[in-house]
N, C-alpha and C positions, 0 to 999 in steps of 0.2 A: 504494500499500500504507501504509494509516493506520495500523496498531497492529503489534507484533511477534507473529509467529507462532510455534507451539510444535507441532513436525512429528515423527511419528515415521517413520523408513526401516525395512521389513521385508526385512531379505536373508534367503540361504539359501547354504550350501558346498555346492557341486557338483562333481564329478571333474571334468578338464580336458580337454574335451571335443574340443578344437580340435588336441591332439595326437594323437589317438588314431587309429590305422589298421587294417585289416585284415592279418595275417600271411599268409603263404605257405600256410597250412593254410586260409584262407577265414573263419580264427575272428578275431575283437576281439582285438589284443594289451593284455595287460592291466596287465603290469609297467613302472615307471619313470614313471608318469603321477601327478601329486598332484592337491591340492586345490585349490578356487579359488572366489571371491563368483561366483555365477551373473549372468552377463553383463549380462540384463535388469535385476538388483538394484544392478549399478555404477552404473545411468542414477537409480535410484530414490536411492540415496545423493546422487549431484551435484545432481540435483534440489531434494532434502532442504536441503543444504548451502547452495546457492544462494538458495533462500529463505529460511533463515534470517538468512543476512547481508545479503541486502535489507531485512528488515523489524527488523533488531536482535533478531533471536528465537533459537529454540534446534531442533537436529536431533537425536534421539536415535536410535540404530540399536539393533535387537532383531533376535536370530536364534534360534530353537530348534534343539537339535542337543547333540552331542556335546562335549566339552570341548574337541577340537581345532577346533570352530566357533568359537572366539572369535579364531583369526587373521583371520577376515572382518570382526568390531567393530574389532581393533587397526587394519588397514588404513582402514575405514571413519574412525577417530578421525583417523587420518595424514592423512585427506584433508577434514577440515574437521568433521566431526560433533563436534558436546560431547561425546558420553560415548556407549557402548556397553551394552547386556543380554544376558548371555547366561541363555537358560533350558535348563537342561539337569539332567535327574534319571533315573534309571532306569525311574520309573515312565511317561515318556514314549514308550520304546521301544514300537514296532508301532504306531505312529500313522499313521490315513489319512488324506486330507484335511480331513474333518471335525475329527477328532480333533487336528488340528494346529492349524486353524483358532480351535476353543475354547481351546486354550492359548494361542497366540498374542494373541486377543481377552481373556483373563483378564489378563495383562501387561499389555497395552493401558489395560484399565481399572483396574489397579494404581496405574500410573506416570501415566493422564493428568490431566486433561481435555487432548486434542489439537486443534488446529485442523486437522490434515491430517494421514493417513496415507497414503504412498508405498510401493509394491513393486514388482517385476517383472512385467512382463503374465504372464509362466509363467516356469518352471525347464527347464533345458536336459536335465536328467536325466529329467524325468517328463513333461511338456508337455503336463498337464491344463488349465492356468490358469481351473482352478476354487477353488484355496484363495483370491484375492482378494475374489470373490464370494459364500464363504462368512462370511469375516472380515465384511466389510461387513455381511451380514445381521444378524451375531450383535451388531454393534455398534449396529445401526440407522440406515446411513450410504446415502446416495447414494452411486454410485458411476460414474465414466467409465473404459472398459477402452481401452489401447492409446495414452494422451497421446499425443502426436507435438507438439503447439504449450502452451503454457501461458502464461495470464495472469490475475492475480489483481487484480479492481476491488472496492476494499472487502471485503465478505463473501462475494463471488460470485467462482466458477472460471470462466474463459471458458476453453474446450479444444478443440482439433483432432485427434481421433480417428483412428489406423491402425487400421481395422478389415478382415478378411477379401479383398475385394477392392472395397474403396474406403475413405472417410473421412467422418467426419460432424463437425458443430462442435456444440457444446451447452455449455449452459451450469447449474450447479449451486451451492448453496448450501454455505459450511461450516458444521458440522464436514463433512469428505467423505473418501471413500478413492477413490485415483487408481492405476492400473496403467500403468507406463509403457514407450514402444515404445523400438525402439532409437535411433532419432533423435532422440528428444526432446532429448538433451544429452549432449555428450561423457562419456565413461563416467568415473567415479573409480576410479585406480589412484595405486597408491604402492609403493615400492621397497620390499626387506626393512629398509633401513637406517631408513627413517622408520617402518615397522612396529614394528619392534626400539625405538625409543625412544620410544613410548606408555607414560606412567605407568601403571602397576598401577590407580591409584585413578581411571580412567577407565572403567574397567570393573566393571561390578557381576553380582552375579550371582542369577537365583530358581529356586525348586526348584517341586516339585508342591507346595508349603504356599502356591503363589500363591492357588489355591482350592479349593473341596471336590471338584473331579473330578467324574468318573473321569478317567484318561487313559489315554494311549496306546492300546494293544491293546483294552481294557477300554471305551474310547470311541470306538472304531472300528466303525462299519456294515459295513465290506467286507471280505473275506478273501481274501489271493491265495493260489492253489492250485498247481496242476500247471504247469509251461511247458514250452514245446518252442522249439527252437533254429530259427531261419531261414536256410535253405543259401542260402551268398552263393557259392559257390566259380563261380569264372570260368574262362573257358578260357586268357588271359592270353598269347593268339597274338602272335608279333613277326614281321616277316618283313624280310629283309635286302633290300638293295638302295637305291635314290636313291627323291625322293619319289613320281615316276609308278609305278614298281614295287611299292611298299607299298600305296599306294592302290588299284591295279587289284587285288593280290593281297588284299587287305581287302576291297573289293567281290565279289570271287569267293564268299569262303568265308561273308561274310554270307549272297548270295544261296543259297547250301547248305545255311545252316541257316536258311531260311526268312523271312531279316528283311523281305524287302521282298513276301512272300508277299501279296496281296489278296482271299484266299478269303472267300466269301460269310459272315458272320458267323454262328456256331452260332446253331440255334433257342434263343428264350430257353423256358425252364421256364414253365407257366402260374401266375399266381397263384390258389391254393387259392380254392374256390367258397366262401361264406358259409357259416359254420355256425349251428346253432340256436341261438337265446335260450337263456343258461345263468345258473346265479347266481355262476359261478365269476369271479374278480377279474379286470377287464378287462384290454389293453393300448390306453397312450394314445401317442399321436405327435403331437410336437408340429411345427406347421408355420409354419416360419418364411416371411415376405414375401418374394419373389423366389427360394426356393429349390427350384423344383418339381421338379427331378431328385434332391436330398438326400430331398424328401419322398416321392416316390416310390420310393427304395431301401428307406426306412424301413419304409414302409407294406407292400411285397410282405414285406419280413423279418416284421414283427407278424403278418400273414396266413399265414404257413408256422409262426410258433409260436403262434397262435391255433387252427390248424387239427388242431395234434398236442398241446392242451392243453384244448381246448375251451373259448377265451377270445374275446372278442368285441373288435375293436380301434375306437377312438375318434381321431378326427385332429379336432384342438384346434388354433386359431391364430386370428391377425387376418387376414382376407382368405382363407380356406382357399378350395380349389378346388372347383367346383362339385361336388353331391354325387354327380353320374353319372360326371366324371373322378375323385373320389376312390375312388369305390366300384370301378371298375375297378381302381385301384392297389393294394386291399387295403381300406379302408376300411368298419367295417359301418355306423357312424353319422359324422356330421360336425355338432362343434359351433363355432361363431363366436367368436373373443374379443372385445366391443368394450367401448370406454369409453375404452379407453386402450392406447398404442400401447411404452410406456414398459417396459423390462425389469422394474425394482422394482414396478411395480403389479401388470405381468402373471404376475410370481412370487406374489406376496400372494391373488389370484384362485385362480390355480392349486392354490396349499397349501390353501385352504379347500373347494375341489372335492374333491381329492384324499384330504383328511381327511374326508370325508362317504362317500365310493366304497371307499375303499383297493384303489385300482388294483394289477393285481400288477405290471405295467412300465411306464415312463414313458421316451421316446425321443424325444430332440432331437440337431440336427445340431452337430457341435463346432465351431459357429462361435461368435465374440464373444457373442452374441443367445442361444446355444442355452447356451452355459457359463455366464453369467450369470442364467438363469433357472432352470436345474435347481440350479445352486449354491444361489441363496437358499431354492428349493423346499426340497430336502433339508434345511436348515438348521432351516425351519421344522415342518417333519415328522422330524427326526430319523430320516432315512434314508439308506441306503447311496448313492452317485453315484460311477459308474465313468464314467472322464473318458475320449475318444479310443478308443473300442474299433474295432476293426477288423471284428468276427464276433460275432454273440448268437445262440446255441443254448441247449439244455437238455441236462440230464445225465440219467443213467439215472433218478434218482428225479423227473425232473418239473421240476427245478428251475434258473431262469435262469443261465445260464454266458455271461457277456462277456468276450471274447478281446482282452486292449489291448497293443500293444508297450512292451518294455521295454530299458532300458540301449541305446538308441539304435537301435533296431527289429533288432537281433540276436535277442532273443529276444522269443515273444510268451508273455502269462500270463493263466491263467485267474482271474478275479475274481467272487465273486460276494457277495451282500448278507446283513446278517443282520437287516435290514428287512422287514416285509412287503411295501413297496414299494419297488422297485430301479430309482432313476435311471441312466441312461444317455447319453453323447452319443457318435455313432456318427461317424469319417470319413468325410469324404465322398468317393465312389468306392469304397469298401471292400466294399461289400454290391453283390453282383450285381441289376440290372434283370431284375425277370419279367414276361411275357406278358399283357397287361392282361384282364381278365375281362369278361363281358358281365354286371356285376352294378352296380347303382346304391345309395350308401350312404342311411341314410335320414338326413335331417336334423333335428336336435334343437334344443331351445331354445337361446340364445345365453347364454354364461358373458360376465357383466356385471361389466367389472373398473373401478371407481372412480379417476379420475386424482387422483392425490394432488400433483400439481404440483411433484416433487423435480426431477429432471435436466430441464432445456428442451430439446428439440432445436431447434436452428437450422435447421439443412438437412442433407441425408445428399446424397453424391455417389458412384458407381460408376464405377471406371475401368477394370475386368475382367471377366470372365466365371470365376465362383469353379469351373464346369463343365469349362471348356475343357482342363483338364490330364486331368481323370478319364477322359473317353473318346476320349482321343488316341491313335492308332494308335503315330504315333512324336512322340517329345521333342528337341528339342535342346537343350541346356542350356550356356550359354555361363558366362565367369567372369571378373575382372577383366582379364584380357589382353586382352578384346575391348572396345574403348571403345564407345561408343555411337555416334559418329560414324563407325562401322563398321559397325553393325548392318545397313544396306544390302546389304552382301557376303553377309549371311547369307540374303537373301531367295530366291537359287537354292534350295540346300541345302532350305531349308523349304518352297518348291514341289516339289521332285523327291519328297520323301518324303512331303509333306502333312503335315508335322510341325507341333506348336505349341512355342514359343520359350517357356523357361523359364530358370532363371538362380540362381546360388550367393546366398549372403549376403551375402557383400561387396558386389555388383553392386547387390541391393535394399539395402542399408546407403546409398547412396550416391547412391540415387535414381533409377538407370537403368533399373530394372525395378519392376513393383508387386509388392508383399509376397507377393499371391497366386501370384505365378512363382516365389516363393523353395523351391528344393530342399533336403532335408535334416532334419536335429535339431530347428531353430527353424522349418522352412518345410512343404514338402508332402511326401507320399509319392506316387510314381507307378510303374505298371505299365503301360507302353507295350509293344508288341513290341520296337522298338529303340528305345535310348536313346542318345543322341550327347553328348559331353562336348568341350566346344571351350573351349580356353584356361583351363581350370579343373586348379587342383593335384590335387586328387582327395583330398581329406583326408577321412578317415571321417564326419567331423560333414555334409560335402555329400552323398557317396557312398550314405549310410544310406536316404535317399531312393530312390534308385535300385533297392533291393533286389529291388524286383518285377518288374522290365523283364525282359522276355525274353531280349534280347542286350543289348549293352555296347560301341560304338564308341568309342575315345578318341583324341584328337589334341592331342599337346602336345611342344613342343621338346626337352623336357629327359627324355632316357631313363631318368632316374633318379626321376621326379615319382612320387610314390605313386600316383598314378590309372592306373599301369598294372599295379595288382596287382589293380583294381576291374573291368578290364573283359575282354571276350571278343576284341577284334580291338583292335590298338593301331598308332597312325602316328607315327613320331615325325620330326615336321618343326613348323615353324610355321605357325600354323592359315591365316595368308592366302597360304601357299602351296599348302596342304595344298586348302583348300575348291575353287576353281576346278578343280582335280584330279579332285576327288571327285563333284561334279556331273557332271563328263565320262565317268567312270564310270558312275555309274547313268546317264546317257543312252545309253549303249551298253547295259545289261542291260534297258533299254524302258521307264526311268521319266523324266518322271511317268507315271503311268497315270489319274490324275484330274486333276478342275480345281482349277485354284490357288486356295489356301488363302487366307484373309484374315487376314494374322497380327496379333495383338494386341501392344499393349504395348512395341512396337518404335521407340517416338518417343522 
């Protein structure tokens, strides 16, 4: 490192989700929970402070929020940041991610220049992960998302990024923006006394006068509408007796409830037949390389929307599937993106293409790739972007409605866009597959995207299959009480249930399982017929990811564990004692009934 670096760390104040849990009525307990710095943002502060100290530079921490958000800045300064900047004004109320990004970008321009902007990879209260990409686009910066390792060589950043089911190494020039993964660095934390001791002059304030605006709701391109509560009521059954008795009765009850049924999958509804050419604005599906299942899910839904609104579906992406296959999934035409695979370059080309054609909707997978491209493109078009949707349909007026989880999955809310084009990222596994149709798509001219040479991809490695959990009939989720050296003990139950292995955040934090296997607020949501929690405490932040499961079995030695408020059937016992008995009981009921499953991620 040859010169002092000036670094901006962006933070957000969020509810303290680690302490949240479901009450006896199946609803979230809302009282008695404070506010804290977003966990991912703690890594950004720690990394910003470390780089500033190493280079003899400066780290400035910024947050957009109400006056109470000053607490986050005080903690950041107590952890070593040089100063904090609170961006607060009633004019910022009602900001969506685009309006938030515009306010933060304006503040960075006012206070800059900065060599590096660091932020969390996403916030645990919204989980969209799209704001960093939108800020990077507004500032014209290259970006690396989910940074796990970081080295600075002159004016070049060498990073290892943790993505959805693998990781990549890339290099990018400064100035740049980085979003930080959980294991990048130990989180910045300070006690109450240290925060209270921070001098008031270390915190400055900016209001809506930082730029011409508009701000807040007036600058937002999305509108939050109706909401509906997702029922998470569980049976919460416990049985008296020793471990053998509990396990036997648990398996009998689960069998009665259909947990082990191997019925044939219901027939899939078909993909609608292609419609006639119309002048109506079309629907675009972005095909991410290597994500065939996600592409097929989105194309099926796009075809349904197209059939009901008279719109054609275009599949667009690097190395898209052949027209015959894409057509069977729901595409009417296919265009390949050529010239560059870099997200920033694709976003620039996509924005120009969309500007010329004004599509009605653009759908992409809710992955790092999809989030950056849609985030950047939405900025260029000043368009609405709905992140991490679990359903997409139309209202009575034929307008696009995106349903997305809120408050860690307790609710889903309807979000619409104020712009002519609506961008939406879709959570994998959320949309049902459709039966392929006998129709080939038309091949259209390629979309040429000139390479700009900003981030330079060194290599990419996949360490898991992102689709594995999405289609699993059964999922076994392990907590930190199950150490990796004991994972072979799980194989018999995984075999018996034909199950996929998943994990809590603490497990993936320690590197015992890939992040693609993480269940909960900051991980994946799954909907298997049976979900088995082993060695987990059952905090809401984890169990929120299992709300869609048909039935839940929990095994924990602590009778007071929160887990037992979120399960259908409980076994109060040490997992090492209960597991062999569970396998024996399953065998008595005729399991396994399928060939052994190749279990991924258990080494």
